[in-house]
Backbone as CSV, one residue per row, in Angstrom:
resi,resn,N_x,N_y,N_z,CA_x,CA_y,CA_z,C_x,C_y,C_z
1,MET,130.839,130.583,67.851,131.825,131.359,69.148,130.582,131.187,69.836
2,ARG,129.380,132.569,69.178,128.206,132.384,70.068,127.434,131.252,70.401
3,GLN,127.321,130.370,69.567,126.309,129.143,69.063,127.449,128.642,70.178
4,LEU,128.192,128.269,70.021,129.586,127.464,70.880,129.154,127.758,72.358
5,ASN,129.329,129.005,72.870,128.938,129.170,73.950,127.592,128.788,74.120
6,ALA,126.197,128.859,73.032,125.155,128.510,73.492,124.809,127.941,74.113
7,SER,125.413,126.034,73.388,125.671,124.818,73.424,126.168,124.117,75.198
8,ILE,127.367,125.059,75.420,128.032,124.864,75.978,126.936,125.066,77.461
9,ALA,126.593,126.379,77.600,125.975,127.443,78.667,124.644,126.175,79.096
10,SER,123.539,125.905,77.709,123.116,124.940,78.002,123.392,123.733,78.496
11,THR,124.642,122.847,78.527,124.649,122.035,78.774,125.293,121.571,80.446
12,LYS,125.317,122.828,80.318,125.938,123.574,82.267,123.942,123.074,83.340
13,GLU,123.362,124.304,82.671,122.430,123.709,83.372,121.727,122.416,82.772
14,SER,121.162,122.309,81.570,120.780,120.690,82.227,121.978,119.318,82.861
15,LEU,123.401,120.019,83.070,123.906,118.734,84.057,123.680,119.168,85.128
16,SER,123.493,120.766,85.890,122.528,121.168,87.509,121.436,120.986,87.942
17,GLU,120.501,120.990,87.098,118.539,120.298,87.158,119.084,118.812,87.375
18,SER,120.078,117.983,86.269,120.255,116.358,86.519,120.750,115.974,87.464
19,PHE,121.829,117.143,88.188,122.550,116.396,89.295,122.137,117.242,90.359
20,SER,121.116,117.615,90.838,120.216,118.122,92.224,119.482,117.849,92.357
21,VAL,118.597,116.086,91.330,117.136,115.363,91.805,118.395,114.831,92.202
22,LEU,119.575,113.807,91.742,120.376,112.452,92.824,120.492,112.268,94.111
23,PRO,120.595,112.043,94.693,120.239,111.940,96.168,122.540,111.699,96.255
24,LYS,122.230,112.541,97.690,123.253,112.274,98.454,123.904,111.292,98.891
25,PRO,124.651,110.955,98.147,125.913,109.549,99.234,126.075,109.511,101.110
26,ASP,125.969,108.601,101.178,126.363,108.239,102.489,127.815,108.436,103.086
27,LEU,127.810,109.081,103.419,129.596,109.149,103.915,129.817,108.107,104.822
28,PHE,130.703,107.430,104.561,131.813,106.147,105.149,132.253,106.557,106.200
29,LYS,132.300,106.386,107.818,133.031,106.447,108.781,132.790,105.582,109.873
30,GLU,134.365,105.242,109.569,134.590,103.888,110.852,134.734,104.394,112.265
31,PRO,134.554,103.128,112.553,134.135,102.790,113.400,135.012,103.564,114.398
32,GLU,135.445,104.415,115.271,136.237,104.984,116.850,136.903,103.939,116.042
33,ASN,137.338,103.208,117.114,138.183,101.988,117.374,138.926,101.351,116.552
34,TYR,138.415,101.523,115.872,138.947,100.783,113.875,139.461,102.305,113.701
35,ALA,138.899,102.894,113.769,140.159,104.174,112.879,140.755,104.726,112.916
36,GLN,141.843,104.576,114.393,142.929,105.355,114.919,143.426,103.941,114.538
37,CYS,143.261,103.052,114.009,144.493,101.798,113.375,145.376,101.882,112.347
38,ASN,146.108,101.677,111.817,146.997,102.064,110.750,147.813,101.479,110.185
39,THR,147.868,99.743,110.983,148.373,97.927,110.841,147.402,97.289,110.895
40,VAL,147.830,96.340,110.336,147.127,95.015,111.616,146.797,94.180,112.628
41,PRO,148.152,94.281,112.683,148.774,94.204,114.047,147.661,94.887,114.936
42,GLU,147.346,96.399,114.761,147.349,97.456,115.867,145.052,96.762,115.806
43,ILE,144.886,96.905,114.169,143.254,96.084,114.438,143.109,94.767,115.051
44,ILE,143.849,93.807,114.538,144.051,92.437,116.241,143.943,93.273,116.996
45,LYS,144.885,93.950,117.526,145.463,93.734,119.090,144.016,94.659,119.594
46,ALA,143.259,95.778,118.669,141.720,96.201,119.016,140.895,95.014,119.342
47,THR,141.015,94.438,118.323,139.874,93.529,118.086,139.301,92.609,119.495
48,GLU,141.048,92.101,120.214,141.025,90.908,121.075,140.868,92.203,122.724
49,ALA,141.052,93.753,122.636,141.025,94.121,123.517,139.209,94.283,124.008
50,LYS,138.940,94.275,123.082,136.818,94.546,123.331,136.845,92.972,122.522
51,GLU,137.681,92.184,122.884,136.413,90.721,122.300,135.396,90.316,121.669
52,ILE,135.273,90.652,120.635,135.172,91.406,119.039,135.181,89.990,118.284
53,ASP,134.379,89.289,117.155,134.225,88.558,116.971,135.077,89.317,115.456
54,MET,135.874,88.211,114.782,136.870,89.302,113.847,135.986,89.723,113.285
55,SER,135.104,89.122,112.261,134.273,88.672,111.194,133.046,90.016,111.972
56,GLN,133.827,91.646,112.675,132.716,92.138,112.819,134.202,93.522,112.242
57,ILE,135.538,93.066,111.728,136.058,94.035,111.581,135.440,94.612,110.285
58,PRO,135.582,95.932,110.535,135.290,96.727,109.095,136.444,96.245,107.312
59,GLN,135.748,95.957,107.065,136.156,95.312,105.184,137.335,96.252,104.980
60,ILE,136.757,97.888,105.061,137.735,98.787,104.499,138.714,99.191,105.393
61,THR,138.021,98.538,106.597,139.491,99.358,107.529,140.971,98.154,107.319
62,LEU,140.056,97.325,107.346,141.523,95.872,107.617,142.080,95.897,106.236
63,LEU,141.455,96.135,104.801,142.100,96.169,103.737,143.063,98.440,103.833
64,ARG,142.055,98.825,104.230,143.208,99.602,104.171,144.606,99.958,104.941
65,CYS,144.420,99.362,105.861,145.920,99.461,107.145,146.716,97.980,106.233
66,ALA,146.168,96.521,105.668,146.995,95.515,104.901,147.472,96.210,103.959
67,ILE,146.757,97.158,103.146,148.319,97.931,102.298,148.669,98.964,102.417
68,SER,148.518,99.577,103.630,149.290,100.688,103.920,150.810,99.428,105.171
69,ASP,150.542,99.042,104.894,151.781,97.671,105.684,152.622,97.348,104.506
70,MET,151.899,96.699,103.084,152.585,96.606,102.203,153.686,97.328,102.044
71,ILE,153.044,98.649,101.205,153.743,99.412,100.949,154.856,100.004,102.124
72,LYS,154.900,100.025,103.045,155.769,100.384,104.607,157.041,99.196,103.810
73,SER,156.172,97.634,104.437,157.731,96.294,103.940,158.045,96.907,102.062
74,LYS,157.031,97.332,101.066,158.168,97.839,100.159,159.200,98.989,100.236
75,GLY,159.187,99.992,100.402,159.365,100.643,100.827,159.543,102.218,99.842
76,LYS,158.940,101.688,99.032,158.457,102.699,97.741,156.585,103.021,97.596
77,GLU,157.376,104.371,96.920,155.441,104.135,97.190,154.839,104.124,96.346
78,ASP,155.093,103.381,95.705,155.240,103.473,93.475,155.263,102.022,93.444
79,ALA,155.051,100.696,94.725,155.195,99.380,94.559,153.755,99.257,95.564
80,TYR,152.867,99.251,94.681,150.856,98.542,95.198,151.233,97.126,94.981
81,PRO,150.918,96.558,96.461,150.457,95.160,96.143,149.693,94.680,95.666
82,THR,150.030,93.322,94.639,148.088,92.932,94.287,147.854,92.057,94.947
83,THR,146.555,91.653,95.278,145.311,91.166,95.880,145.786,90.121,96.445
84,GLU,146.415,89.062,95.662,146.863,87.426,95.928,147.986,88.404,97.089
85,ILE,148.928,89.193,97.067,149.933,89.309,97.816,149.041,90.046,99.363
86,ILE,147.924,91.314,98.535,146.866,91.401,100.254,146.910,90.523,101.175
87,PHE,146.477,89.306,100.157,145.326,88.205,101.015,146.047,86.850,101.854
88,SER,147.834,86.767,101.203,148.373,85.720,101.889,148.727,86.764,103.283
89,TYR,148.798,87.625,102.949,150.354,88.724,104.099,148.555,88.534,105.434
90,LEU,147.060,89.201,104.899,146.088,88.884,105.588,145.884,87.806,106.830
91,GLU,146.350,86.702,106.254,145.801,85.333,106.076,147.053,84.959,107.135
92,SER,148.281,86.148,106.805,149.767,85.357,107.343,150.095,85.505,109.224
93,GLN,148.958,87.248,109.391,148.474,87.303,110.591,146.770,87.131,111.326
94,ILE,146.155,86.834,110.122,145.262,86.947,111.015,144.196,84.922,111.101
95,SER,144.474,84.533,111.691,144.769,82.690,110.918,143.512,82.431,110.820
96,TRP,142.164,82.739,111.500,141.047,83.015,111.497,140.456,82.808,110.164
97,LEU,141.198,83.939,108.968,140.688,83.683,107.535,140.711,82.953,106.965
98,THR,141.851,81.524,107.296,142.218,80.473,106.366,140.533,79.270,106.909
99,SER,139.676,79.719,108.175,138.976,79.542,108.383,137.566,79.199,106.693
100,GLU,136.582,78.687,107.595,135.746,78.088,106.024,135.134,79.438,106.292
101,LYS,134.251,80.211,107.637,133.888,81.084,107.977,134.757,82.490,107.251
102,GLY,136.281,82.542,107.052,137.052,83.208,107.187,137.139,83.666,106.018
103,VAL,137.256,82.580,104.792,137.135,82.290,103.625,136.044,83.237,102.718
104,GLU,134.725,82.765,103.474,133.584,83.559,103.549,133.805,85.178,103.558
105,PHE,134.638,85.861,104.325,135.308,87.030,104.917,135.222,87.438,104.239
106,GLU,136.655,86.774,103.593,137.303,87.190,102.499,136.681,87.150,100.765
107,VAL,135.751,86.223,100.802,134.783,86.476,99.393,134.032,88.032,99.136
108,LYS,133.589,88.341,100.266,132.783,89.962,100.712,133.951,90.749,101.230
109,LEU,135.786,90.421,100.985,136.849,91.878,100.497,137.259,91.624,98.881
110,CYS,136.860,91.042,98.493,136.883,90.679,96.892,135.531,92.357,96.683
111,PHE,134.846,92.754,96.910,134.057,92.642,96.979,134.045,94.731,97.211
112,VAL,134.152,94.903,98.082,134.851,96.403,98.598,135.235,97.493,97.320
113,HIS,134.149,98.254,97.596,134.979,99.574,96.599,135.345,100.545,97.771
114,LEU,137.219,101.001,97.377,137.286,101.113,97.705,137.433,102.591,97.202
Protein backbone atom coordinates (compact mmCIF):
# COMPACT_ATOMS: atom_id res chain seq x y z
CA MET A 1 0.00 0.00 0.00
CA ARG A 2 2.86 2.39 0.81
CA GLN A 3 4.37 1.81 -2.62
CA LEU A 4 1.00 2.41 -4.28
CA ASN A 5 0.45 5.62 -2.28
CA ALA A 6 4.00 6.78 -3.09
CA SER A 7 3.42 6.04 -6.79
CA ILE A 8 0.13 7.94 -6.79
CA ALA A 9 1.74 10.92 -5.05
CA SER A 10 4.62 10.89 -7.54
CA THR A 11 2.24 10.74 -10.50
CA LYS A 12 0.11 13.54 -9.07
CA GLU A 13 3.17 15.75 -8.59
CA SER A 14 4.41 14.99 -12.11
CA LEU A 15 1.00 15.86 -13.60
CA SER A 16 0.83 19.10 -11.61
CA GLU A 17 4.22 20.15 -12.97
CA SER A 18 3.27 19.21 -16.54
CA PHE A 19 -0.06 21.04 -16.49
CA SER A 20 1.41 24.18 -14.96
CA VAL A 21 3.43 24.89 -18.12
CA LEU A 22 0.51 24.45 -20.54
CA PRO A 23 -0.97 27.68 -21.93
CA LYS A 24 -4.38 28.68 -20.62
CA PRO A 25 -7.16 28.35 -23.23
CA ASP A 26 -8.94 31.46 -24.43
CA LEU A 27 -12.56 31.46 -23.35
CA PHE A 28 -14.98 31.89 -26.22
CA LYS A 29 -17.40 34.75 -25.82
CA GLU A 30 -20.16 35.36 -28.32
CA PRO A 31 -20.70 38.91 -29.56
CA GLU A 32 -23.35 40.53 -27.37
CA ASN A 33 -25.89 41.08 -30.15
CA TYR A 34 -25.86 37.30 -30.85
CA ALA A 35 -25.42 35.98 -27.30
CA GLN A 36 -28.99 36.99 -26.51
CA CYS A 37 -30.41 35.07 -29.49
CA ASN A 38 -32.01 31.73 -28.69
CA THR A 39 -33.46 30.79 -32.09
CA VAL A 40 -32.37 31.01 -35.71
CA PRO A 41 -35.13 33.53 -36.54
CA GLU A 42 -33.79 35.76 -33.75
CA ILE A 43 -30.33 35.57 -35.32
CA ILE A 44 -31.79 36.56 -38.69
CA LYS A 45 -33.58 39.54 -37.13
CA ALA A 46 -30.40 40.66 -35.34
CA THR A 47 -28.42 40.37 -38.56
CA GLU A 48 -30.96 42.23 -40.66
CA ALA A 49 -31.45 44.95 -38.03
CA LYS A 50 -27.76 45.84 -38.08
CA GLU A 51 -27.39 45.13 -41.83
CA ILE A 52 -24.65 42.57 -41.18
CA ASP A 53 -23.54 40.13 -43.87
CA MET A 54 -24.82 36.61 -43.15
CA SER A 55 -21.28 35.23 -43.43
CA GLN A 56 -20.39 37.23 -40.30
CA ILE A 57 -22.76 35.24 -38.06
CA PRO A 58 -20.66 33.41 -35.46
CA GLN A 59 -20.69 29.73 -36.36
CA ILE A 60 -21.09 28.53 -32.79
CA THR A 61 -24.07 30.84 -32.28
CA LEU A 62 -25.73 29.55 -35.42
CA LEU A 63 -25.24 25.92 -34.43
CA ARG A 64 -26.29 26.55 -30.83
CA CYS A 65 -29.56 28.13 -31.90
CA ALA A 66 -30.26 25.57 -34.64
CA ILE A 67 -29.77 22.66 -32.25
CA SER A 68 -31.96 24.39 -29.67
CA ASP A 69 -34.70 24.94 -32.28
CA MET A 70 -34.53 21.33 -33.39
CA ILE A 71 -34.71 19.94 -29.85
CA LYS A 72 -37.69 22.18 -29.06
CA SER A 73 -39.50 21.05 -32.20
CA LYS A 74 -38.97 17.39 -31.30
CA GLY A 75 -40.37 17.94 -27.82
CA LYS A 76 -37.93 15.49 -26.27
CA GLU A 77 -34.65 16.25 -24.53
CA ASP A 78 -33.13 12.98 -25.77
CA ALA A 79 -34.00 13.45 -29.46
CA TYR A 80 -30.87 15.16 -30.75
CA PRO A 81 -30.86 16.10 -34.44
CA THR A 82 -28.35 14.78 -36.95
CA THR A 83 -25.99 17.00 -38.94
CA GLU A 84 -28.10 16.55 -42.08
CA ILE A 85 -31.26 17.63 -40.27
CA ILE A 86 -29.54 20.68 -38.82
CA PHE A 87 -28.18 21.78 -42.21
CA SER A 88 -31.53 21.18 -43.87
CA TYR A 89 -33.22 23.29 -41.20
CA LEU A 90 -30.64 26.07 -41.55
CA GLU A 91 -31.04 26.12 -45.33
CA SER A 92 -34.80 26.39 -44.97
CA GLN A 93 -34.39 29.38 -42.62
CA ILE A 94 -31.46 31.14 -44.32
CA SER A 95 -31.71 30.96 -48.12
CA TRP A 96 -28.21 32.48 -48.44
CA LEU A 97 -26.77 29.12 -47.35
CA THR A 98 -27.78 27.57 -50.68
CA SER A 99 -25.59 30.03 -52.60
CA GLU A 100 -21.97 29.30 -53.52
CA LYS A 101 -20.59 31.34 -50.62
CA GLY A 102 -23.20 29.85 -48.33
CA VAL A 103 -22.04 26.33 -49.16
CA GLU A 104 -18.47 27.36 -48.26
CA PHE A 105 -19.81 28.71 -44.96
CA GLU A 106 -21.62 25.41 -44.29
CA VAL A 107 -18.39 23.48 -44.88
CA LYS A 108 -16.75 25.60 -42.17
CA LEU A 109 -19.70 24.83 -39.89
CA CYS A 110 -18.89 21.13 -40.19
CA PHE A 111 -15.54 21.70 -38.52
CA VAL A 112 -16.69 23.83 -35.58
CA HIS A 113 -15.72 22.25 -32.27
CA LEU A 114 -18.40 22.64 -29.68
